[in-house]
N, C-alpha and C positions, 0 to 999 in steps of 0.2 A: 360608107361616107363618100360623098362626091369630091372629086379633085377640081381645083381651080388654079389658074395660071394668071400671072400679072405681067404687064408690060409697063415699064417706067419710062417717063420722058422727063429729063431734067436739063440742067444747063449744059451738060456734056454731050448727051446723045440719047437715043432711044435704046432701051435694053429690055429684052424679053427674058423671063425666067424659063429655063428648060425644066425646072423642077416643079412638079405639081404639089399643091398644098391641100390637105384635107380639112374641110370645114363642114359643120353640121348642116349649113344652109347657105343660100345666096346672101342672105342678110348678114350672116357671120363673116363671109368672105368680103362683103362691102365694108364692114366695120374694120377689117384688117387693112383694106385698101386705104381707108381714111387715116388709119394709124401710120401706115407707111408714108403717106403724103405729108403728114405732120412732121415725121422724122426728116423727110427731104427738105421741108421748109426750114426746119431748125438748123440745117447745115448751110442754108443761104437762100434768100428770096430769089424768085425768078428774075432773069435778066433779059435785056433786049437781044434779039429782035422780037421774040415771041412773048416774053414776060409771062410765062406759064410753066407750071409743073403739072404732071399728070400721072395717074395710075389707072391703067385700063385692066379690066377684069374679064377673063375668058373662062368658059366651062371646059370640061375635060375633052371635048371635041374641038377645042380652040375657037368656039364661036364667041363673039364679043357679047358681054352681058351688060356692062356699065363702064363708064369712065368718070373718075373723080378728078376734078381740076382745081388748081389754085391759080388765079389770074391776078397779076399785079397791074394796077392801072394808075397812071399819074394824070391828074387833072390840073391843067394850068388855070390859074385864077388871075 
């Protein structure tokens, strides 16, 4: 079973996990990244200056595979 790593970007800082997680496929790892992003958003929406939360997914060689982002945009009317 392949290992995957996550890098989280939230209001506080960027944090990479040093622990590898086993998933059956890239799609399963992406689903977990989406779940983690939802948990991050539940703790508080993104704030300025970037207004973004992000979970980046890496393979076991630490090559980037995907990035899942939540961007908060305010549109003046």
